[in-house]
C-alpha positions in Angstrom: 80.2 -26.3 20.9 78.1 -23.2 20.7 75.7 -22.4 18.2 77.5 -19.7 16.2 80.5 -22.4 16.3 78.1 -24.9 15.0 77.1 -22.6 12.1 81.2 -22.2 11.3 81.3 -25.8 10.6 81.7 -26.5 6.7 78.9 -29.0 5.4 81.7 -31.6 4.9 82.8 -31.5 8.5 78.7 -31.1 10.2 78.1 -34.2 7.7 77.2 -37.7 8.8 80.0 -40.3 7.8 80.1 -42.2 4.7 82.0 -45.4 4.4 82.1 -44.4 0.4 80.9 -40.8 -0.4 80.1 -40.4 -3.9 78.4 -37.9 -6.2 74.4 -37.6 -6.4 74.4 -39.2 -9.5 76.7 -42.3 -9.1 75.4 -42.9 -5.9 71.6 -43.4 -7.5 73.2 -45.2 -10.2 74.8 -47.7 -7.7 72.0 -47.8 -5.8 69.9 -48.8 -9.2 72.6 -51.3 -9.7 71.9 -52.7 -6.2 68.4 -53.0 -7.2 68.7 -54.7 -10.3 70.9 -57.2 -9.0 68.3 -58.4 -6.4 65.8 -58.2 -9.3 67.8 -61.0 -10.8 68.3 -62.9 -8.2 64.7 -63.0 -6.8 63.7 -63.9 -10.6 66.3 -66.4 -11.1 64.9 -68.4 -8.0 61.6 -68.3 -8.8 61.8 -69.0 -12.5 63.9 -71.7 -12.3 61.0 -73.1 -8.9 58.6 -72.5 -11.8 60.2 -73.8 -14.9 61.9 -76.6 -13.3 59.4 -79.2 -14.4 59.4 -78.1 -17.9 63.2 -78.1 -18.0 63.5 -81.0 -17.0 60.7 -82.6 -18.8 62.2 -80.9 -22.3 65.5 -83.6 -21.4 63.3 -86.3 -20.2 65.2 -85.9 -16.9 61.8 -85.2 -14.5 63.1 -87.6 -11.8 66.3 -85.4 -11.3 63.9 -82.6 -9.7 65.1 -83.1 -5.9 68.7 -83.1 -7.1 68.1 -80.1 -9.5 66.5 -77.9 -6.4 69.6 -79.0 -4.1 72.1 -77.9 -6.2 70.6 -74.4 -6.6 70.7 -73.9 -2.9 74.1 -75.6 -2.5 76.3 -73.2 -4.4 74.4 -70.3 -3.1 74.7 -71.2 0.4 78.4 -72.5 0.3 79.6 -69.2 -1.9 77.7 -66.7 0.3 80.4 -66.3 3.0 82.9 -66.7 0.7 81.9 -63.8 -1.2 81.4 -61.3 1.1 85.3 -62.1 2.0 86.5 -61.6 -1.1 84.8 -58.8 -1.6 86.9 -57.3 1.1 90.3 -58.5 -0.6 89.6 -58.1 -4.1 87.0 -54.6 -3.8 83.5 -54.5 -3.9 83.2 -53.5 -7.5 85.1 -56.7 -8.6 83.0 -59.0 -6.5 79.9 -57.7 -8.5 81.2 -57.8 -12.3 83.1 -61.0 -12.0 80.5 -63.1 -10.7 78.1 -61.3 -12.1 79.1 -61.8 -15.8 79.7 -65.4 -15.0 76.1 -66.1 -13.5 74.8 -64.4 -16.8 77.0 -66.3 -19.1 75.5 -69.4 -17.3 72.2 -68.4 -17.5 72.4 -67.6 -21.1 73.8 -71.4 -21.8 71.5 -72.6 -20.1 68.9 -71.3 -22.3 70.2 -72.9 -25.0 71.5 -76.7 -23.3 69.3 -79.8 -23.8 71.6 -82.4 -21.9 71.1 -83.2 -18.1 74.1 -83.1 -16.7 75.6 -79.9 -18.6 72.0 -78.8 -17.3 73.2 -79.7 -13.6 76.4 -78.1 -13.9 75.3 -74.8 -15.0 72.5 -74.7 -12.5 74.8 -75.2 -10.2 77.8 -72.8 -11.1 74.8 -70.1 -11.3 74.3 -70.6 -7.5 78.1 -70.3 -7.0 78.2 -67.0 -8.8 75.0 -65.9 -7.0 76.2 -66.6 -3.7 79.7 -64.9 -4.3 77.9 -61.6 -5.1 74.4 -61.9 -3.3 75.4 -60.1 -0.1 77.2 -57.2 -2.0 74.2 -55.3 -2.6 73.4 -55.2 0.9 76.9 -54.4 1.9 77.2 -51.6 -1.0 74.4 -49.4 0.0 75.7 -49.7 3.8 78.6 -48.0 2.2 77.0 -45.6 0.4 74.5 -44.4 2.2 74.2 -42.1 6.0 73.6 -44.7 8.7 69.6 -43.1 8.8 69.1 -43.9 5.1 70.2 -47.3 5.1 66.8 -49.1 6.4 64.8 -47.1 3.7 67.5 -48.7 0.9 67.5 -51.9 2.4 63.3 -51.6 1.9 64.3 -50.9 -1.7 66.2 -54.2 -1.6 62.9 -56.0 -0.2 60.6 -54.3 -2.9 63.1 -55.6 -5.7 63.1 -59.4 -4.4 58.9 -59.0 -4.0 58.9 -57.6 -7.5 61.4 -60.0 -9.3 59.8 -63.0 -7.4 56.4 -62.2 -8.3 56.7 -60.8 -11.6 59.7 -62.9 -12.6 57.9 -66.1 -12.0 54.6 -65.0 -13.2 56.1 -63.6 -16.8 58.2 -66.7 -16.9 55.1 -68.9 -16.7 52.9 -66.8 -19.7 56.6 -67.1 -21.6 56.4 -71.0 -21.5 52.6 -71.2 -21.8 53.3 -69.7 -25.2 56.2 -72.0 -26.1 59.0 -69.8 -25.5 60.8 -71.5 -22.6 64.4 -70.3 -23.6 62.6 -66.4 -23.6 61.5 -67.4 -20.1 65.3 -68.9 -18.9 67.2 -66.0 -20.6 64.8 -63.1 -19.0 66.9 -62.9 -15.3 70.0 -61.8 -17.0 68.9 -58.8 -18.1 68.4 -57.2 -14.7 72.0 -58.7 -13.8 73.7 -57.0 -16.7 72.3 -54.1 -16.0 73.3 -54.1 -12.8 76.4 -55.1 -13.5 77.1 -52.1 -15.8 75.4 -49.6 -13.6 77.9 -50.6 -10.2 80.9 -51.6 -12.5 80.9 -48.0 -13.9 80.3 -46.4 -10.7 81.4 -48.0 -7.7 85.4 -47.3 -7.0 86.9 -50.5 -6.0 87.9 -49.9 -3.0 89.9 -52.8 -1.2 92.1 -54.5 1.6 95.9 -52.7 0.4 99.0 -54.8 0.4 99.4 -58.8 -0.3 96.1 -60.5 -0.7 95.8 -63.8 1.1 93.1 -66.4 0.3 92.0 -68.9 2.9 92.4 -71.5 1.1 92.1 -74.2 3.5 88.9 -72.1 5.0 87.4 -72.5 1.9 88.0 -76.3 1.4 86.4 -76.9 5.1 83.7 -74.7 4.3 82.6 -76.4 1.5 83.0 -80.2 3.2 81.2 -78.6 5.9 78.0 -77.4 3.8 78.2 -80.3 1.4 78.1 -82.8 4.0 75.4 -81.6 6.4 73.1 -80.0 3.7 73.1 -83.3 1.6 72.2 -85.1 4.8 69.3 -82.7 6.0 68.1 -82.7 2.3 68.0 -86.6 1.9 67.3 -87.1 5.3 63.8 -87.4 5.3 63.6 -89.3 1.9 66.5 -92.0 2.3 65.7 -92.0 6.4 67.8 -90.4 9.2 69.5 -93.8 10.0 70.7 -94.6 6.3 74.5 -95.2 6.4 74.8 -92.4 3.5 72.7 -89.6 5.7 75.0 -90.6 8.9 78.3 -90.4 7.0 77.3 -86.8 5.6 76.6 -85.7 9.0 79.9 -87.1 10.4 81.6 -85.4 7.5 80.1 -82.6 7.7 80.6 -82.1 11.6 84.3 -83.0 11.6 84.9 -80.7 8.9 83.0 -78.1 11.1 85.2 -78.8 14.0 88.5 -78.3 11.6 86.9 -74.8 10.4 86.8 -73.6 13.7 90.3 -74.2 14.3 91.4 -73.3 11.0 89.4 -70.0 11.2 90.7 -69.3 14.6 94.5 -69.4 13.1 94.2 -68.0 9.8 95.5 -64.4 8.8 92.7 -63.9 6.6 89.6 -66.0 7.4 86.4 -66.4 5.5 84.3 -66.2 8.8 86.0 -64.6 11.6 85.6 -66.5 14.6 86.1 -63.4 16.7 82.7 -61.5 15.6 80.7 -64.5 17.4 82.5 -62.9 20.4 80.2 -59.8 19.6 77.2 -60.3 21.6 74.8 -58.1 20.0 76.1 -59.3 16.3 75.6 -62.8 17.4 71.8 -62.0 18.9 71.2 -60.5 15.6 72.5 -63.4 13.6 69.8 -66.0 15.7 67.2 -63.3 15.2 67.6 -63.5 11.4 67.6 -67.2 11.4 64.5 -67.6 13.3 62.8 -65.0 11.6 63.1 -66.2 8.4 62.5 -69.9 10.0 58.3 -69.8 9.4 58.9 -69.3 5.6 59.3 -73.2 4.8 56.5 -73.8 6.7 54.3 -71.2 4.5 55.6 -72.1 1.4 55.4 -76.2 1.6 52.8 -76.6 4.3 50.6 -73.9 3.1 49.5 -75.4 0.2 49.4 -78.8 1.7 47.0 -77.7 4.5 44.5 -75.7 2.0 43.9 -78.3 -0.7 44.3 -81.5 1.7 42.6 -80.1 4.5 40.4 -77.2 4.1 39.6 -78.7 0.8 40.7 -75.6 -1.8 41.4 -75.9 -5.5 45.2 -75.8 -6.5 44.2 -72.9 -8.5 43.4 -71.4 -5.2 46.2 -72.9 -3.1 48.6 -71.3 -6.2 47.5 -67.6 -5.3 47.5 -68.0 -1.4 50.9 -65.7 -1.2 49.3 -63.0 -3.5 48.2 -60.4 -1.0 51.6 -60.9 1.0 53.5 -60.5 -1.8 51.4 -57.0 -2.9 52.2 -56.1 0.5 56.3 -56.9 0.4 56.3 -54.9 -2.8 55.1 -51.7 -1.3 55.4 -51.4 2.3 59.3 -52.1 3.2 60.7 -48.6 1.7 58.0 -47.0 4.1 58.7 -48.8 7.1 62.4 -48.5 6.3 61.9 -44.8 6.5 60.2 -45.1 9.8 62.7 -47.4 11.0 66.0 -44.9 10.4 64.0 -42.0 12.3 64.9 -43.6 15.7 67.3 -45.9 17.2 64.9 -47.5 19.1 62.5 -48.3 16.3 64.8 -51.1 15.4 63.8 -53.2 18.2 60.2 -52.2 17.9 60.6 -53.5 13.8 62.0 -56.8 15.0 59.7 -57.4 17.6 57.0 -56.9 15.0 58.5 -59.0 12.7 58.5 -61.9 15.0 55.3 -61.0 16.7 53.4 -60.9 13.2 54.6 -64.5 12.3 54.0 -65.8 15.5 50.2 -65.1 15.1 49.4 -66.3 11.7 51.7 -69.4 12.4 49.5 -70.1 15.7 46.1 -69.6 13.9 47.4 -71.8 10.8 48.2 -74.4 13.6 44.4 -74.7 13.9 43.6 -75.8 10.3 40.3 -78.0 9.9 38.0 -79.2 7.1 35.7 -76.4 8.4 38.3 -73.2 7.7 37.9 -71.0 5.6 40.6 -70.8 2.8 40.5 -66.9 3.3 42.0 -67.1 6.8 45.4 -68.6 5.2 45.2 -65.5 2.6 45.0 -63.4 5.7 47.1 -64.7 7.7 50.1 -65.3 4.8 49.1 -61.5 4.4 50.3 -60.5 7.9 53.5 -62.6 7.3 54.2 -59.9 4.7 54.0 -57.1 6.8 56.2 -59.2 9.3 58.7 -59.5 6.6 59.0 -56.0 5.6 59.7 -54.9 9.2 62.2 -57.4 9.2 64.2 -56.6 5.9 64.8 -53.4 6.9 66.0 -53.8 10.8 67.9 -56.9 11.2 70.8 -56.3 8.4 71.0 -52.5 9.4 71.3 -53.5 12.8 73.9 -56.1 12.4 76.3 -53.4 10.2 75.6 -50.9 12.6 77.5 -53.3 15.3 80.5 -53.9 13.0 84.0 -52.4 12.1 84.4 -50.8 8.9 86.8 -53.5 7.8 84.3 -56.4 9.0 81.3 -54.9 7.0 81.7 -57.3 4.2 82.0 -60.8 5.7 79.7 -59.3 8.6 76.8 -58.6 6.4 77.4 -61.8 4.3 77.2 -63.7 7.5 73.5 -62.5 8.0 72.4 -63.7 4.9 74.9 -67.0 4.9 72.6 -67.8 8.4 69.2 -66.5 6.7 69.4 -69.0 3.6 70.9 -71.6 6.0 67.7 -71.3 8.2 65.2 -72.5 5.0 67.5 -75.8 4.8 67.6 -76.3 8.6 63.5 -75.6 8.9 63.0 -78.0 5.9 64.5 -80.6 7.8 62.9 -79.8 11.0 59.5 -79.4 9.6 59.9 -82.4 7.3 60.4 -84.6 10.6 57.3 -82.9 12.6 55.0 -83.7 9.7 56.5 -87.2 8.9 56.0 -88.4 12.4 52.2 -87.3 12.3 51.8 -89.2 9.1 53.8 -92.3 9.1 51.0 -95.0 10.0 49.0 -93.7 6.7 50.5 -91.0 4.6 46.9 -90.5 2.8 44.7 -90.5 5.9 43.2 -86.9 5.8 43.0 -86.9 9.9 46.4 -87.4 9.6 47.6 -85.2 7.3 45.6 -82.8 9.2 47.6 -83.2 12.1 51.3 -83.3 10.3 50.2 -79.7 9.3 49.2 -78.2 12.1 51.8 -79.8 14.0 54.3 -77.7 11.4 52.4 -74.6 12.1 52.6 -74.7 15.7 56.0 -76.0 15.5 56.4 -72.5 13.6 54.7 -70.6 15.9 56.9 -71.7 18.8 59.7 -70.9 17.1 58.5 -67.3 16.4 57.8 -67.1 20.0 61.5 -67.6 20.8 62.6 -65.1 18.5 60.4 -62.3 20.2 61.6 -63.7 23.3 65.2 -62.9 22.2 64.5 -59.5 20.8 62.5 -58.3 24.0 65.4 -59.5 26.3 68.7 -59.1 24.2 67.9 -56.6 21.6 65.6 -54.3 23.2 68.3 -53.2 25.7 70.4 -52.5 23.0 68.5 -50.1 21.1 66.9 -48.3 23.6 69.5 -45.8 24.7 69.2 -42.3 24.1 68.7 -41.0 20.6 71.9 -39.7 18.7 
């Protein structure tokens, strides 16, 4: 094509393709709605984590802390892949508005209920509703933006998560100290309802044409699979891995997983299309995403143990360990997203940095000793914030780019599902590594040091596997000629 012919093209012909083109005002509103949704998701997670003790204390049920936490993660894990597929079938706007309103209603009711089992039910319902729409903001920004702008949009969502988690937990704690526990619980519903309104009024409800078929057998198999395996993983470290109930949970979960593969291979509208796993590029990105999340359990659970029980730092200092990391993840992702969007080869570089910059801090923390300064932990965790910034703007956009438009919803939801599943698996794996070292005497400082170091070394090794996969498999796929 000559230069004259290029100039003769209409702007519409020359513009890069956008799956859902929107007027500028509506696009801004929808993007703001996606940011509000992620603010709410982060706020609910950290607010409930912060307020679990006062909430359960208020109903004299503090012994149910573990079950309360499991209910939250279980609903989210089960509904994330289901919500992604339902969005394809009933429309992306509907999958935001309907579960979003259910989540807000359950969250508001939670603030006023003062009985244990209704609280448990509402917490499970909030998790289910969140799982249904959690992937929707990631899918939506991929549909309304040009390809080069998607990493930047993902960076904004990552910043929203950081702000919502850090700010939400801090404000919730202040409100609770002021005797305003109900207000603290109600708070996350505000950005959620704003997000529902912004998306509901500005995003067209594009959905699959023709008769909608819901894959009920697939949903049942998925629920049984995740319930059996996740409950066994969560309770295995406390009840013992040879306990009959734990063994039964794994047996039921694995049997349901085999049935799920068979059911989904025959289903006309599978919740988890098995053919996606034949896409080697997409499958590799799922694995890299899983690995990039794995270290976070080591950081969240064993970082404070190492700081207080080995280094000897006060609990107030241990509680502030992640503040530098949080500040990094508030300000850096959007800038990194702009950089990633400029060149295709920047995608693999971002993933390499995401794995390398977790490998190094975890390896350093693997040498925790009583003589170490707690400043080492602050610096190490701040570096993981840089890694998180590179991860958040590279893996999901790259995975979306490897999918066909009709698989965008369920494919993106699967990325989120693998990320959340990583934390559950990591909790079990790190729990085994830690308990093996402290089993002789759980209160012995020397054994605690060995246990903590074993966890961090294992986290570093897994990040190293991720880096190797990026260099061997992802780099060749994203090092071609620039478009």
